[in-house]
PARO-327968 format. One line per 2 residues: number of its first residue (from 1); their letters; for each residue z, x, y of N, C-alpha, C, O. Coordinates in Angstrom, 2 decimals. Each point is the difference from the previous one (the first is absolute). Last residue first. Layout:
BEGIN
NUM) A) Z,X,Y,Z,X,Y,Z,X,Y,Z,X,Y | ...;
//
This chain:
BEGIN
70) RS) 86.73,92.38,40.35,1.15,0.41,-0.54,0.17,1.59,0.05,1.01,0.52,-0.47 | -3.44,-4.55,3.53,-0.33,1.08,-0.90,1.40,0.54,-0.46,0.96,0.01,0.77;
68) RS) -1.86,-5.31,0.56,0.37,1.24,0.61,-0.40,1.18,-1.08,-0.17,-0.27,-1.19 | -0.15,-4.57,0.62,-1.13,0.64,0.41,0.14,1.41,0.56,-0.96,0.69,0.35;
66) GT) 4.41,-3.76,-1.80,-0.71,0.37,-1.26,-1.34,0.75,0.35,-0.64,0.61,-0.86 | 3.57,-2.42,4.27,0.76,0.98,-0.76,-0.93,0.65,-1.14,-0.04,1.21,-0.25;
64) LL) -1.56,-4.96,2.63,-0.05,1.17,0.92,0.69,1.23,-0.81,-0.54,1.10,-0.05 | 0.60,-5.38,-2.00,-1.27,0.34,0.16,-0.16,1.36,0.88,-0.87,0.81,-0.30;
62) AS) 5.14,-2.89,-0.30,-0.37,0.53,-1.27,-1.56,0.52,0.14,-0.30,1.05,-0.57 | 2.06,-3.19,4.45,0.59,1.29,-0.35,-0.33,0.75,-1.25,-0.18,1.22,-0.05;
60) AY) -1.40,-5.68,0.82,-0.49,0.90,1.00,0.63,1.40,-0.23,-0.73,0.96,-0.25 | 2.65,-4.35,-2.15,-1.36,0.18,-0.44,-0.80,1.09,0.82,-0.63,0.90,-0.54;
58) AA) 4.78,-2.30,2.06,0.34,0.76,-1.25,-1.48,0.30,-0.55,-0.28,1.16,-0.32 | 0.57,-4.21,3.97,0.26,1.47,0.39,0.13,0.90,-1.19,-0.38,1.16,0.13;
56) HA) -0.32,-5.68,-1.04,-1.12,0.64,0.59,0.14,1.35,0.45,-0.85,0.88,-0.16 | 4.71,-3.25,-1.22,-0.99,0.19,-1.23,-1.25,0.70,0.45,-0.42,0.98,-0.62;
54) RL) 3.53,-2.44,3.96,0.44,1.31,-0.73,-0.91,0.20,-1.27,-0.27,1.14,-0.38 | -0.62,-5.09,2.87,-0.37,1.13,0.64,0.50,1.33,-0.64,-0.72,1.00,-0.03;
52) LS) 2.02,-5.04,-1.97,-1.56,0.18,-0.13,-0.43,1.27,0.86,-0.80,0.82,-0.45 | 5.23,-2.17,0.63,-0.09,0.58,-1.15,-1.58,0.27,-0.20,-0.42,1.03,-0.53;
50) VT) 1.74,-3.13,4.44,0.53,1.33,-0.03,-0.34,0.67,-1.29,-0.40,1.16,0.01 | -0.43,-5.73,0.33,-0.93,0.76,0.78,0.32,1.46,0.06,-0.91,0.83,-0.09;
48) RN) 3.78,-3.89,-1.92,-1.23,0.08,-0.90,-1.08,0.83,0.82,-0.84,0.67,-0.59 | 5.04,-1.67,2.67,0.15,0.94,-1.00,-1.27,0.24,-0.94,-0.22,1.06,-0.58;
46) TG) 0.07,-4.34,4.12,0.13,1.38,0.60,0.19,0.96,-1.22,-0.74,0.99,-0.08 | 0.50,-5.64,-0.76,-1.30,0.67,0.21,0.18,1.45,0.43,-0.76,0.89,-0.37;
44) DS) 3.80,-4.84,-0.85,0.13,1.35,-0.57,-1.31,0.88,0.16,-0.27,0.95,-0.74 | -0.84,-5.60,1.87,1.37,0.40,-0.23,0.04,1.11,-0.80,-0.76,0.11,-0.96;
42) LF) -3.54,-0.66,4.03,0.76,-0.60,-1.04,1.39,0.39,-0.31,0.42,1.08,0.42 | -3.42,1.08,2.80,0.49,-1.42,0.55,0.53,-0.92,-1.14,0.56,-1.06,0.28;
40) PI) -2.40,5.64,-1.03,1.09,0.06,0.86,0.62,-1.41,0.58,1.14,-0.14,0.45 | -5.38,0.51,-3.29,1.23,0.16,-0.61,1.17,0.12,0.88,0.99,-0.64,-0.38;
38) IV) -5.66,0.60,1.88,0.62,-1.19,-0.34,1.41,0.08,-0.58,0.87,-0.79,0.38 | -3.62,4.53,0.92,0.02,-0.76,1.05,0.79,-1.31,-0.17,0.65,-0.49,0.92;
36) LA) -1.37,3.72,-4.41,0.95,0.62,0.99,-0.07,-0.86,1.34,0.89,0.21,0.83 | -3.69,-1.49,-4.40,1.32,-0.14,-0.36,0.91,0.54,1.11,0.98,-0.64,0.38;
34) PF) -5.49,1.31,0.16,0.38,-1.33,0.28,1.43,-0.39,-0.37,0.67,-0.79,0.67 | -2.35,5.15,-1.61,0.11,-0.28,1.41,0.42,-1.48,0.25,0.92,-0.28,0.77;
32) AA) -2.15,2.63,-5.07,1.52,-0.33,0.37,0.20,-0.40,1.46,1.09,-0.43,0.38 | -5.30,1.92,-2.16,0.31,-1.16,-0.69,1.49,-0.44,0.16,0.40,-1.11,-0.33;
30) LT) -1.97,5.25,2.24,-0.59,-1.27,0.68,0.12,-1.33,-0.76,-0.13,-1.07,0.59 | 1.93,5.07,-2.28,0.63,-0.36,1.24,-0.77,-1.07,0.71,0.56,-0.84,0.71;
28) AL) -2.32,2.27,-4.68,1.40,-0.48,-0.41,0.77,-0.39,1.41,0.74,-0.98,0.10 | -4.87,3.24,0.04,-0.39,-1.31,-0.40,1.42,-0.60,-0.32,0.10,-1.20,0.26;
26) LL) 0.07,5.63,1.05,-0.57,-0.84,1.07,-0.22,-1.55,-0.43,0.20,-0.93,0.78 | 0.74,4.10,-3.99,1.13,-0.17,0.82,-0.20,-0.84,1.19,0.83,-0.83,0.38;
24) AP) -4.26,2.15,-3.25,0.92,-0.93,-0.67,1.29,-0.31,0.81,0.63,-1.06,-0.10 | -3.93,4.27,1.72,-0.34,-1.42,0.05,0.81,-0.89,-0.68,0.13,-1.14,0.46;
22) AL) 1.11,5.70,-0.77,0.19,-0.56,1.47,-0.69,-1.45,0.09,0.58,-0.88,0.64 | -0.98,3.76,-4.69,1.24,-0.79,0.13,0.24,-0.83,1.34,0.58,-1.08,0.08;
20) LA) -4.39,4.20,-1.12,0.16,-1.16,-1.03,1.08,-0.87,0.26,-0.14,-1.22,-0.11 | -0.69,5.00,2.86,-1.09,-0.87,0.02,0.00,-1.25,-0.90,-0.51,-1.09,0.25;
18) LV) 3.86,4.58,-0.49,0.18,-0.82,1.28,-1.22,-1.07,0.03,0.20,-1.20,0.20 | -0.47,4.24,-3.51,1.15,-0.84,-0.31,0.06,-0.98,1.21,-0.05,-1.23,-0.10;
16) LV) -3.15,4.77,0.56,-0.41,-1.12,-0.92,1.08,-1.00,-0.40,-0.34,-1.16,-0.27 | 1.33,4.92,3.07,-0.85,-0.93,0.70,-0.41,-1.15,-1.01,0.06,-1.19,0.31;
14) RQ) 2.47,4.77,-2.16,0.78,-0.82,1.00,-0.89,-1.13,0.71,0.39,-1.16,0.10 | -2.53,4.31,-2.96,0.85,-0.96,-0.80,0.76,-0.93,0.92,0.03,-1.22,-0.17;
12) LP) -2.37,4.84,2.10,-0.93,-1.01,-0.37,0.73,-1.15,-0.84,-0.29,-1.18,0.15 | 2.65,5.07,1.27,-0.37,-0.91,1.00,-0.79,-1.10,-0.32,0.20,-1.11,0.49;
10) AI) 0.71,4.12,-4.09,1.22,-0.78,0.50,-0.15,-0.83,1.22,0.50,-1.12,0.05 | -3.63,4.37,-2.19,-0.18,-1.29,-0.39,1.27,-0.94,0.45,-0.08,-1.23,-0.03;
8) AR) -0.44,5.98,0.94,-1.12,-0.73,0.67,0.00,-1.47,-0.32,-0.42,-0.84,0.79 | 3.61,3.70,-2.86,0.19,-0.12,1.44,-1.02,-0.71,0.73,0.27,-0.71,0.96;
6) SP) -0.59,1.85,-5.62,0.72,-1.21,0.26,0.35,-0.18,1.63,0.17,-1.11,0.51 | -4.68,3.74,-2.12,1.40,0.02,-0.07,0.75,-1.04,0.33,-0.46,-0.79,0.81;
4) MA) -4.35,0.60,-3.15,0.62,-0.03,1.37,1.56,0.34,-0.12,0.70,-0.58,-0.83 | -5.67,1.52,-2.02,1.45,-0.24,-0.05,0.64,0.06,1.34,-0.12,0.97,0.74;
2) LM) -5.07,-2.28,-2.31,0.89,0.80,0.65,1.44,-0.30,-0.10,0.42,-1.15,0.17 | -4.84,0.17,-3.60,0.89,-0.63,0.93,1.04,1.10,0.49,0.59,0.74,-0.77;
//
């Protein structure tokens, strides 16, 4: 088996991490879409919607930050 330097593996690792985690993030966003459409019309819905959007932004940020090279 050929030994690959860690520099050659790092881009592949980032691609694999994104390939595995991006569908999960997409699924979570699609599952939350009906809530984002309905919740604003409920009592205290604006606060709930903002917190849901912040959570999704944090997930996306963690996904993109975790895929960066170090």
